[in-house]
N, C-alpha and C positions, 0 to 999 in steps of 0.2 A: 685231098685228105693224105694221099701217098707222099706228096712233095713234102708236107708239112711234117710228117712222120720221119722222112729222109733227112730233113734240114735239122730236126731235133737231134736224131741220131748222130749226124756229123758233128753236131754243136758238142754233145756228150762226149764224143769221141775224141774232139781236139782237147778237151778238159782234162779226159782221163789219160790221153796220151803225152800231155804237156810234162816233159821232165822223163819222158819214157827213153828217149833216145840220149839226151845228154846227161841225165842224171841230176839235173838242176830243176828246182821247183820253178818252171817259168811262170806260172800264175802269181805265185808271191812276188817274183821279180818285177813282173810288169804292175801289179799294184804298188810296189816300194817306188819304182821308178817315177810313176806318175803323180805319187804323193810327194815324192823330192821335188819334182818340177814346180809344184804349187806351195810348198811348205812355207816358203820365205813370205808370200803374199798372204796365205792364211795367218800365220802368226802375227803379222802386223795389223791385220783386221781385227784378229781376237783381241789383241792387246788395246787397239783403238777402242774396240767394243767395250771391253772392260773400263777403261778410262771414261768413256762416255756415260755409262751405267753409274759409275762413281759420281760424276758431275750433276747427273740428274737427281740421284739421291740428295746429294747436299743442297742443291737448289731448292729441291720439292720441300726437303726439311726446314729450311729458312722459310720459305713461303708460308708454308704450314704454321710456323710458330708465329709469325707475323699476324696471320689470320685469327689465330688462336688469341693473342694477346687483343687485339681489335675487338673481338666478340666478347671476351671476358670483361673488358673495361666497359663495353657499352651495356651489358648486363648489370656491371656493379653500379654504374652510375643511375640505371633504370630503378634500382631498389630505392632510390630517393633520399638516403640518409647523408649524402654528402652535399645536402642544400639545406637550408633552414626551413623544413618542411612545417606548414601550419597544422595545429591541432585544437580542438575545442574541448574544454573542460567537460561540457555537456554536448557528447557528439550526437545527440538525438535531436538536437535544434538544427543543425547544418552540417553538410560535408565541406571541407576546405581543401583546397589544392592550390599549387603555385601557377599564377598566370603566364608567367615568363617574362613580364614587363620590367621587373626588377627584382632584387633580393630583400625579402622584408625583415624587419627585425623589430624588437620590443613587444608589447602585448595591447591587445585591443578588447574593449568590452563590447558585447554584442547581446541586444535584446530584441527578438522578433515578436510583433504585435499582430501581423496580419500576413498572411501568405497570399501570394498573387494566385488568381482563381480565374478560370475560363467562364463564360456564360454557357449555360446548358439549357435546351428546350426540349419539350416533349410535345408531339402533337396529341390530338384527342385519339381515342382507341378506334382501330379499325378491326374488321372481322379477321383479317388474316394478312399477311405480307403481300399476297397475290390480288388484294382487292383492288379495284380500278379506282382511281384517284380523280380522274377528269383531265382535260389538257389545257395548255395554255402558257403562261410565263409566270416563274417564280422569281422575285427580284430581292436580293440580299442588299440591306443599306446599313453601313456601319456608322458607330457612334457611342455615346454613352448611354446605359440604361440605368436610371436612378429613380427609385419609387415609381409612380406611374407615369413617368416621363422618358421619351427618347430624344437626345440631342445628337443630331446627324453631324458626323466629320466631314464637313465640305470638302477636305482635301483628298477624300478616298472616293472614287467612282462606284457607283452601284454596280452589282453584278447581275446580270439576266440569264435565268437559266430556263431554257425551253423543255417542255414537258408534252411529249407527242401524245396523240390519241391512241389509247389503249393502253397506257402506263399503268403500272401497278404502283403500290407503296414503294416495293423495294427498287423499282426502276427510278422512282424519284430519289431515293437515297443514292442510287449510282450515279443519276445526273448532277446531284450536288456535289459529290465527291469528284465527278469528272470536270467540274468547272475551276478547280484548285483555287477556290476564293479565300482559303484560310478558314473554311468553315467544313468540318466532317459531318457525314451522318451516316447512320445504321438504322436497323429495323429491330426494335426490341420486343420480344414476345411475352408479354406480363400477363398478370391475372386478368386485366380488363380487356385484353386483346393486343393486337399488333400496334405498337407506337413508333412513330418515326421521331429519333432523337438527333438532334443537332448540337454540336460542342464547336464553340469559337476558339481563338487563341489567347492566352493568358493577358491580362491587363485591362484596366478601366477602359480603355479607348477602344477596345475590340468587342464592345458589345454590338448587337445587331437586331434588327427586325426583318421578318420575312413576309413580303406581300406577293399577292396572287392576282393575275389578270387572266380569267377564265375565257376559254374559247365558247362562245354563246351556244354553240352546237353541243358542246361536252362539257357540261359544268360540274362542280365539286372541287376542283383545286382550292377553292378558299378554305376548305376546311383544314388545310395544312399551314395557312398563313397565321403569322402570329405578331402582335405588337402589344406593348403594355396596356394592360386593362381589357385585352381581347378575350373573348370566351373560348376561342379554338387554341387549346394548347395550354400548357403551364410552364412557367418559369422555374427550372430546378436550381438553378445557381446563376447568381449575378457575376458579371466580370468585375475584377478588381485587382489593384496594383498591391505589391507586397509592401508592407511599412515596417522598418525596424529602426532603431537606433545603435550607432555606431559611437562608442565613447560618449553617450549621451546626446548626440547630434541625430535629428531625424533624417532619414533616408527613405526615399520610395522606388521602385523598380516595377516596371510591368511584367517582369518574369522573376521567377524564383531564383534564377541564376544572375548572380552579381560579379561582374568582373573589374576589379580594382577600387571597390567600394573601401576595401582595406588595401593599400598600395602592395602590388605584386601578389594579390590573393583572389582566387576565383571561390565564392560562397555559393553553394548550392541549399537552400533553405529547405527544411524538411517539416518542422513544427514550431509553435510559438512559444515564447518563455516569457510572457508578459509580467513584469514585477520582479522576474529573477534572472537577471543578466548573466550570460557566462562569459569567459575569458578564452580569447584567440591568443596563443602563445606559439612560440617557434623553438623547435628543437635546436640544440648547439651542436653543428657538425664537425666541431675542431677533431675530436677524437677520431671520428670515422675518416676524415680526410687524411689524418696522419696515418692512420693505418693503410688507406687506399695508396699513399704515396710510397710507404715502405714495400707494398706488393708490387706497385709498378716498377720500383727501382730493381727489385729482384727478378721480375719478369724481362726487363730490359738487359739486365747483366745475363741471363741465359742465353737472349739471342745474340748478345755482343759476343760472348765467348765463343759461341758456335760459329759466328761470322768470322771471329779472329781466327779459329782453326781453318776454315774453308779458305781463307784468303791469304794463309800463311805463304810468303814467297817460295819457300823450298818445298813444302809438303803438302800444301792447300789444294785441294781439288779444284777450287774457284779462283786461284791466285791470279788468273789473267783474265777472269770473267768480267765483263763490262757492268752487268747487273749487280753482281755482288760488290763490285767497287762503289758504285752509285750508292747501293744500300750502305756502305761503310761510311761514305761521305755524308749521308743524311744522318746517321747515328752520330757522328762526330760533332755534328752542329744542331742536334736534337735540344739540348739544354738550352741553347740561347735562340731557338726559333721562335718568333712571335706567334703565338697560337691565338691570341685575341687583339687581332688588329684594330678592333674599334676602340680601344682602351687607350687612355692617355699614357706617356710614357713613363710617368711617375706612379702609374698604377699596375696591379698584377696583370702581366699579359705573356711571361715567357715561363717556361718549365724550371728555369733556374730561379725565378721568384718564388718558387714553390720548394725549393731547396734542392733541386736535382742538378748535380754538378758531374762533369766528365773527368775521369781520371787519366794519368798518363798513359796507361797502358790500354784505355778505350772502354773501360768498365765504368759503371756509373755509382754515385754515392749520394745519399740522401743528407743533407745539412739541415736538421731538425730545427736548428735555432733561426736559420733564414726562414723556415716554413712558419715557425710560431710567430716570427715578427710579421710576416705578412698577414696570417690569420687575424693578429691584433690589430694592424693598420689598416687592412684593407679587405675586411670579410666579405663584402659584396663581391669584389673582384675576384677572390679566391674561389667563391662558390661559382662564380660564372664560368669558371675554368671547367667545371665538371658537368658539363650539359651534353645533350646527344644533337645539338645543332651543328650550324654550319662552321662554327668555329669552337676553339676550346681543345682540351687533352684528346677526347675521343676521336674528335674529326682529325686532329692531326695524325695519331696513330692509324686510324682507318684510312686516311689519305696515303701513308706510307706503305700500308698493307695492299691497297688497291693498285698503286704504282707499280710495286713490285709483282704484282699478277697479271698485268697488262701483257697479254701474249703478242700483241701487235707493235709493242715498243722494243726495239732490239737493244736498247740499254737498260732493260728491266730484268728481272729474274724470270718473269713469264716469258720474254723475248728470248732469254738464253734456253729455257725448258724447250720452247718451240723450235729452236735452232738444234738443240742437242738430239731430240726425238726424230727430227727429219733426218740427221746425220746417222742415227742408229738403223732407221729404215734404209737408208741408202747403203749401209755396210751389209745389212741383211740380204739385201739384192745382190750386192757384189759377192757374198759368200755363196749365194745360190748360184751365180753365174760360175764360179770357180768350180763349184762342185759338179756343174754339168760338164765344163770343160776336161776337169780332172777324169771323170769317168769316161768321157769320150777318148781320152788318151790312154787309159788303161785298156779300154776295148781294142784300140789300134794295135798296141804294144801285144796284148794276148794274140791276137791273129797274127801278127807278125813273127812273134817267137814260136808260135804252134809250127808255122810253116819251116822256120829254122829247124825246129826239134825233129820235124819229120824227114829233113834232109839229113841231118846228123844221124837220126836212126837208120836210114837207108845206107849211109856211108858206112856206119858200123855192121850192118848186115852183110854187106860186100866185103868188107876187112875180115870179118870172121869166116865168110865161104873162102877167101883167099888163103887166110890161115890153114883152115881145114885140109885145103887143096895140096897146099905145101908140105902140109903134115903127112898126107897120104902118099905124095911123090918120094918123101924121104924115106918113108917106111918101106916102099917098094925098092929103092936102091940098095937098102941095108939087106935086102934077102939073098 
């Protein structure tokens, strides 16, 4: 404790004594000399750090703009008004959407005379869902139920469901569901009691009968069985196909969803309209497509302007950046890039076919006459450009954005950002190392100067003594 106090006192003594003998501020001198020793390196690191931060900001901004464009374009396409979306004059009859197989056009007449339906059975009433049913095997056989007859579908195998001893009505429903045979089951608590309800899939061919083979020592399972004309249970609904007319031609479907019955359209039937056909028609997307192309051109110009500034050979932060140069090349070739490779060469397959053209200064312009011609000559091809699939405008812009964001690619903006950030971390480490070395040098100089100042103080004391002594001698001689 005494040693520590002595050391602290000595340190304070050095600090207060600095400059005491020489009259020079030795502490400030030590600090200034240490700072001067490393000033050049610190300035270089600071300048490099500032440059890297500017490069990171410029690259991040470009990457963000690309991502924003891709996201906005995807959202715009998903609105659906850039393609010939179907609609019905009587929307209560069916819902309509594009199937994606082709771009439809024209109008179609639709008359729904019958909706597809599934077979529904209800067992006789039991006292409760926990009532024991007996054990054995239930067998589902599939086919068509018509009137009082069942015609088995020999192409489909029957499904056997084992019912264990002690099973309740709820257990039977669970066993049927567990068989995953295309028939669902649940227990309904009705005014008559608990009833087992079975529902099959839609379509006339998905009718079924339920047979029971009882265990002789645990009977009762046959009370759940059903076939046409049986007294055990009731048929609540017969399986049937949907029936409709498209442009007066009869069509049937096992389900209420029809894909490409109208080319390029998925219909979801909801109600019948016998004797009152409705019309399926398609919106004209030309105005929406023209507006979308104007917006796309403006957005591309914003990015192109930022990219031009960032890559300026004299003032650009990314003038020598490989990722920025790669993006610049992609933008220069964008208008002529084939974005629908599956289309014939005389069809709409590039952005230039939609009127996008590149100017001498690297900016973009929209040739509305070229766009109008493509809309008139190849409306299906134009609409095909505006999808969120593997090809098209969105896939192209999104691909550029993803490529620019790839951190593992040294030739992309993402790779540049990874490199710049790592260099910034290295500079921070170097700055911390220099700060430690500067402080160590300042401490050594402080100690060294303290010793020098002490010697100067001692010399000055001796000099003062000698001066006083000489003065005393002179005074004695004069008396």
